[in-house]
C-alpha positions as CSV (number, residue, x, y, z in Angstrom):
1,X,-5.6,31.4,1.6
2,X,-2.5,33.8,0.9
3,X,-1.9,34.3,-2.7
4,X,1.4,33.4,-2.2
5,X,1.1,29.6,-2.2
6,X,-0.3,29.9,-5.8
7,X,2.8,28.1,-7.0
8,X,3.3,24.5,-9.4
9,X,4.5,23.2,-6.1
10,X,4.4,23.4,-2.3
11,X,3.9,21.6,1.3
12,X,2.4,23.1,3.9
13,X,-0.2,22.4,7.0
14,X,-3.6,23.7,6.9
15,X,-6.3,23.9,9.1
16,X,-10.6,23.9,7.9
17,X,-12.6,24.7,10.8
18,X,-16.0,22.5,10.6
19,X,-19.1,23.1,11.9
20,X,-21.3,20.2,13.7
21,X,-24.4,19.8,15.9
22,X,-24.9,17.9,19.0
23,X,-27.9,17.0,21.4
24,X,-31.2,16.4,19.7
25,X,-34.3,18.3,19.4
26,X,-34.4,21.8,21.5
27,X,-31.2,20.7,22.9
28,X,-29.0,21.1,19.7
29,X,-26.7,23.7,19.9
30,X,-24.1,24.2,17.1
31,X,-20.3,24.0,17.6
32,X,-17.4,24.8,15.5
33,X,-14.1,22.7,15.5
34,X,-10.6,22.8,13.6
35,X,-8.9,20.1,11.7
36,X,-5.6,19.7,10.8
37,X,-4.2,18.5,7.2
38,X,-1.0,18.8,5.6
39,X,-1.7,19.8,1.7
40,X,1.1,19.1,-1.0
41,X,0.8,20.0,-4.5
42,X,2.7,18.6,-7.3
43,X,2.2,19.3,-11.3
44,X,1.2,15.4,-11.3
45,X,-1.4,15.4,-8.7
46,X,-2.7,18.6,-8.0
47,X,-3.5,19.7,-4.8
48,X,-4.1,16.3,-1.9
49,X,-4.8,17.0,1.5
50,X,-3.8,14.4,4.6
51,X,-5.3,14.3,7.7
52,X,-2.3,15.0,10.4
53,X,-2.7,12.7,13.3
54,X,-2.0,12.7,17.1
55,X,1.8,12.9,16.3
56,X,1.4,15.8,13.6
57,X,2.2,13.0,10.9
58,X,0.2,13.0,8.2
59,X,-2.3,9.9,7.8
60,X,-4.7,7.9,6.2
61,X,-6.1,8.3,2.6
62,X,-5.0,11.8,0.8
63,X,-8.2,13.4,-0.7
64,X,-7.9,15.6,-3.9
65,X,-8.7,19.4,-3.8
66,X,-9.5,21.8,-6.1
67,X,-7.4,24.6,-6.3
68,X,-10.2,27.0,-5.7
69,X,-11.8,25.3,-3.0
70,X,-8.4,24.7,-1.2
71,X,-7.7,28.7,-1.2
72,X,-11.3,29.4,-0.3
73,X,-11.9,27.2,2.7
74,X,-8.3,26.5,4.0
75,X,-5.8,28.6,6.3
76,X,-1.9,28.2,5.8
77,X,-0.3,27.3,9.3
78,X,3.4,27.7,8.6
79,X,4.6,27.5,12.6
80,X,2.8,24.1,13.0
81,X,3.7,22.8,9.6
82,X,8.0,24.1,10.4
83,X,8.0,23.1,13.9
84,X,6.4,20.1,14.4
85,X,4.9,18.5,11.0
86,X,8.3,19.2,9.1
87,X,10.6,17.7,11.6
88,X,8.5,14.5,12.5
89,X,7.7,13.9,8.8
90,X,12.0,13.9,8.3
91,X,12.2,11.8,11.6
92,X,9.9,8.9,10.2
93,X,11.7,9.2,6.7
94,X,14.6,9.0,7.7
95,X,13.8,5.6,10.3
96,X,11.9,4.1,6.7
97,X,15.3,4.7,4.8
98,X,17.7,3.3,7.8
99,X,15.1,0.1,7.7
100,X,15.4,-0.3,4.0
101,X,19.2,0.0,4.1
102,X,19.6,-2.6,7.1
103,X,17.0,-4.8,5.1
104,X,19.1,-4.7,2.2
105,X,22.3,-5.4,4.3
106,X,20.3,-8.5,5.7
107,X,20.3,-6.9,9.0
108,X,16.7,-7.6,10.0
109,X,16.6,-7.2,13.7
110,X,17.6,-3.5,12.8
111,X,15.7,-3.2,10.3
112,X,13.0,-4.3,12.1
113,X,13.7,-1.8,15.0
114,X,13.8,1.2,12.4
115,X,10.2,0.0,10.8
116,X,9.0,-0.3,14.1
117,X,10.2,3.2,15.1
118,X,8.7,4.8,11.8
119,X,5.5,3.0,13.0
120,X,5.0,5.2,16.3
121,X,4.6,8.3,13.9
122,X,2.0,6.5,12.3
123,X,0.4,3.2,12.4
124,X,-0.8,2.8,9.0
125,X,2.2,4.2,7.5
126,X,2.4,2.1,4.3
127,X,6.0,1.6,3.8
128,X,6.8,0.7,7.1
129,X,3.9,-1.9,7.5
130,X,5.5,-4.1,4.0
131,X,9.1,-3.2,5.6
132,X,8.5,-4.9,8.5
133,X,6.3,-8.0,6.6
134,X,9.6,-8.0,4.3
135,X,12.0,-8.3,7.3
136,X,9.8,-10.7,9.3
137,X,9.8,-13.0,5.9
138,X,13.6,-12.8,5.6
139,X,14.3,-13.6,9.5
140,X,12.0,-16.5,8.8
141,X,9.4,-15.1,11.6
142,X,6.3,-16.8,10.0
143,X,4.1,-15.9,12.5
144,X,4.8,-12.2,12.5
145,X,4.7,-11.9,8.6
146,X,1.1,-13.5,8.9
147,X,-0.1,-10.5,11.3
148,X,1.3,-8.2,9.0
149,X,-0.3,-9.8,6.3
150,X,-3.7,-9.5,8.3
151,X,-3.3,-6.0,8.4
152,X,-2.4,-5.4,5.0
153,X,-5.2,-7.1,4.2
154,X,-7.5,-5.1,6.3
155,X,-6.3,-1.5,4.5
156,X,-7.9,-0.6,1.3
157,X,-5.2,2.0,1.0
158,X,-2.5,-0.8,0.7
159,X,-4.0,-1.6,-2.6
160,X,-4.0,1.3,-4.0
161,X,-2.5,2.3,-7.8
162,X,0.1,4.1,-6.2
163,X,1.3,1.3,-3.7
164,X,1.6,-1.1,-6.6
165,X,5.3,-1.6,-6.4
166,X,4.9,-2.0,-2.5
167,X,2.0,-5.0,-2.7
168,X,3.4,-7.1,-5.5
169,X,7.2,-7.1,-3.9
170,X,5.4,-8.4,-0.7
171,X,3.4,-10.6,-2.9
172,X,6.5,-12.1,-4.7
173,X,8.2,-12.9,-1.0
174,X,4.9,-14.4,0.5
175,X,5.4,-16.5,-2.8
176,X,9.0,-17.5,-2.6
177,X,9.1,-18.3,1.2
178,X,5.6,-20.8,0.6
179,X,3.0,-18.9,1.9
180,X,1.1,-20.0,-1.3
181,X,-2.6,-19.6,0.3
182,X,-1.7,-16.1,1.8
183,X,-0.3,-14.8,-1.5
184,X,-3.1,-15.9,-3.7
185,X,-5.3,-14.2,-1.5
186,X,-3.6,-11.3,-1.6
187,X,-3.1,-10.9,-5.3
188,X,-6.7,-11.8,-5.7
189,X,-7.9,-8.6,-3.5
190,X,-4.9,-6.2,-5.4
191,X,-6.8,-7.7,-8.5
192,X,-10.2,-6.7,-7.8
193,X,-9.0,-2.9,-7.2
194,X,-6.4,-2.8,-10.0
195,X,-7.6,-5.7,-12.5
196,X,-5.9,-3.9,-15.7
197,X,-2.6,-4.8,-14.2
198,X,-0.5,-7.4,-16.1
199,X,2.6,-8.1,-13.0
200,X,-0.4,-9.2,-10.7
201,X,-2.1,-11.4,-12.9
202,X,1.3,-12.9,-14.1
203,X,2.5,-13.3,-10.2
204,X,-1.3,-14.8,-9.5
205,X,-0.5,-17.4,-12.7
206,X,2.8,-18.3,-10.9
207,X,1.2,-19.3,-7.7
208,X,-1.6,-21.1,-9.1
209,X,1.3,-23.0,-11.2
210,X,2.8,-23.8,-7.7
211,X,-0.1,-25.0,-5.9
212,X,-0.6,-27.3,-9.2
213,X,-3.8,-25.5,-10.5
214,X,-2.3,-25.5,-14.2
215,X,-5.9,-24.2,-15.7
216,X,-5.6,-21.3,-13.5
217,X,-2.1,-20.3,-14.4
218,X,-3.0,-20.7,-17.9
219,X,-6.0,-18.1,-17.2
220,X,-4.0,-15.5,-15.6
221,X,-1.2,-16.0,-18.4
222,X,-3.8,-15.1,-20.7
223,X,-5.3,-12.4,-19.0
224,X,-1.7,-11.3,-18.7
225,X,-0.9,-11.1,-22.5
226,X,-4.1,-9.8,-23.0
227,X,-2.6,-6.7,-21.2
228,X,0.6,-6.9,-22.6
229,X,1.5,-9.1,-25.7
230,X,5.1,-8.7,-25.4
231,X,5.1,-10.3,-21.8
232,X,7.5,-12.8,-22.7
233,X,7.7,-14.8,-19.3
234,X,3.8,-14.5,-19.4
235,X,4.2,-16.8,-22.9
236,X,6.7,-19.3,-21.0
237,X,4.7,-19.4,-18.0
238,X,1.6,-20.2,-20.0
239,X,3.4,-23.3,-22.1
240,X,4.7,-24.3,-18.7
241,X,1.1,-24.7,-17.4
242,X,-0.4,-26.1,-20.3
243,X,2.4,-29.0,-20.3
244,X,1.5,-29.3,-16.8
245,X,-2.2,-29.5,-17.3
246,X,-1.5,-32.0,-20.0
247,X,0.7,-34.2,-18.1
248,X,-2.2,-34.3,-15.2
249,X,-4.7,-35.4,-17.0
250,X,-2.2,-38.2,-18.9
251,X,-1.4,-39.8,-15.3
252,X,-3.3,-42.5,-14.1
253,X,-5.7,-42.3,-11.4
254,X,-4.7,-42.8,-7.8
255,X,-5.3,-46.2,-7.1
256,X,-7.5,-45.7,-4.0
257,X,-6.4,-48.7,-2.0
């Protein structure tokens, strides 16, 4: 690859030639295919590549590539980048920005339309998926929101640390709309991917509290405070949950009759 790309920051389309075999035994033949990626370098993350989908938009998991390997194996494709990738990325990002503005203004129908358009470019775009879920919840479309929940739960990338704000916000909205069982499963999966996150523990504790599981709320508040002892609201949650547990323990048992 040309040395002109040796800089602290760049964005470009690249191609990678990959050999593969087809057939079996004596009929085995070797062929070569060309794979296309979006490559980006930042001082914070180094070089990351992401496959281009059929719409020439980067989609799916990002892979970190060592600089030496990158310059040796990947070929720059500036015409593909400027003629296809860059304009389509800009169109998709414009739809995402419009959707978020509509959502903030309470125009849920228009927000849904913008997020759906963004998903036409990349069906796995997490910003669009979460945005559409927020729009459905705000509009009271619970069945559609549940479909988004199922989609998010099936995407491991949704629970990566880089998407922490998106999935935490969606979990809060589910809780506020009374979808407590779903929100609990959601936060439990998020914590399996990121255990040392005080906000996730706190929000799971809130869900346990609202479900009447006071010991569970205390346990999550304790985990939150172990990570961040200065988390004042978590301390308040713990006290409220301990009080709720004491009240429940002192209450007379239900009359079986």
